[in-house]
C-alpha angles and dihedrals in degrees: 000000000000121000133165134184113116113086092318094308115151121199112212142154113286118252130204090256088061095060098090092052091044090052089050093051095044095046090045088059091053092250124131110264091207133139094006095137091045092055098028094126088065094052129096128190134204110225129193124177091349091305124116104234100169143011145179141163149203129217117204122218108176106297092344126089127197114208114213146176102008100177132163125195110257094245090055097050114121094030096100093251093124090053092047092050091047093049092047092051092047089051090048090051092050091048088052090055102266116155096174131044123201135182146161123228140169106171102028102051094125092046092056093043087055088055091055102266120141131202116261137172127249088255090060093065114104112249093246092058094049091077088070110117092231092053091049093050100040096043091052097042106033092123092054098047096073124210125047118310116184126204111207140185140194135174110257 
């Protein structure tokens, strides 16, 4: 997977050397920069002029995929890079056999609705996807997290 069309941005598979920048981007968006190395093969990055300017990942659980950590550098917001990364990851999930896509969001609820995701409850998650570390944490600590956290689903 390597594509390019927005202001010289190439989307490619993440590599171990990308992890520090991915951690920086993810933490900078107030998301947990956890388990990146463990799920690195499901991550993609957007790169411009040899700089990682966006990232995101999927974690596969049987025929379910959990989308996580879609983040775009502040100077690249509004270029469509977030959408491109999201669409690439959804295509990757489908190619890997996913029939269901899940995610959590607080700040990007409208973005995901625009991409066809709908609000669901924790009980609506398929059992195989519930082993995801984010599901485990959020479902057990929703009251403590403050603010509105949405759990969303879409057919792959």
